[in-house]
N, C-alpha and C positions, 0 to 999 in steps of 0.2 A: 796747609789751605786754610783760608779764612772762611768763617761761616757766612752763609749768605744773609743779608739784612733786607728788611721789609719797610714798606712806606710807614708802618706803624713804628719801627725802630727810629726811623729818621725823624719822625713827629715827635717822639719821646726824647730824642737827643736835643731837638730845637728847643723843646719845652724847658729841659734841664739848663740848656745855655741861657734861655730867657730868665730862668730863675737864679742865674749867677754862677752855674758851673762853667769851667774854662772849655773851650772848644777841643783842646788836647785831650782833656779828661773825658769829656762826652764821646769823642771819637773812639777812644780805647774802651770805654765802658760799653758802648753800643755796637761796636765792631764796624763802624761806618769810615770809609775813607775821608781824610780832611778836605780834600778838594770837593767832595759831594756835599758835605755840610756848608762849606764855605759858599758854594754856588747856591744852595737852598736859601741861606741866609740872604744873599743878594738878589733873591727873587726868581732864580732859575727854576723852571718847571721840570718834573720827572720826565724821562723819556715818553712814557705812556701818554701822559697828558699833554706834551709838546707836540706828539704825533697825531693828536686827535684833530688838530686844526688842518691837517694834510689829508684826512679822510673825506672821500666824496659824500658818503652819507653821514649825517650827524650821529653822534653816539646815542641820542634818545631814540632817533628812528631806527637804528641797529637793535637797540634793546627791544623796541616794539617787534621787529621782525624776528628776533631770537624768541620772544615770548610766544609769537604766532607758530613758530615751528614746534616749540615744546607742546603747545596745546594740540597741534595736528599729530604730534606723536602719541600724545596721551589717548587719542581718538583712534589710533590705529592706521593712520594714513600719513606716515612720515613723506614730507616732500623731497623730491630728488634735488640733487645740486643744481640741475638745470632750472628748475623751479624756483629755487631759492634765489638764483641769479636773476631770473626774469623778473621777480618780485622786487629785487634790490634795484634793478634798473627802472622798473616803474616808480618806485619811491624817489629815485634819484631824478627823474623827469616829472615829477609831479607839477612843477611850475612851468611846463611847457618847453623843455629843452629836448635835446636828441643826443645825450650823453650816454656813454657806456662805461662799464666797470672794468678794471684791468683784468689781465689774464690770471693772476693769482688772487684776486679779490675774495673768492669763496674760501680759499686756504686761510687768509688772513683773518676773514670773518669768523672761521671756526676757531682759530687761535684766541681770538678776542672773547669768544663765548664758548669756553670749555665744557659748559654743561650740555652743549650739542654735541652729540657724537654720530660719526658715520656709520650707518648700517647698511648691511647688504641687503638688496631687496631680491626675492626670489619668487617664482611663481607659485601661487598657492596649490594648484593642482599637483605640481610636482612634489611638493611637500606632503601632500595626503596621498600620494601613490597613484593618482588618477593618471591615465594615459590616453592620448586622442588617437582614435582608429580612423 
């Protein structure tokens, strides 16, 4: 099985090719498929960068939303998935539209922002052992 390569590996291989290394040698040295390097040389974007144009919310807006979530978490008031979705739809409709996010948007958002973790919420009374009579 081949070792996975990163965007940094691709950048280093492209730099080496620009410096005179052959494509075949760069592919073997950096462990990158030839078609991947060939496509990058011809201006193709990575899958991640190419998919950004398909996102409903711009990456910079998603980053701001992710930062807000992290601040809320640090304050001890982590937002629910529903609250995150509602805020995402508010951002989406800032310019006066009536659009909605897809069913799996929250899942994809969390994958794009791995520093945000889903946590179980539980009632503080139950955690402290209080019961209501």
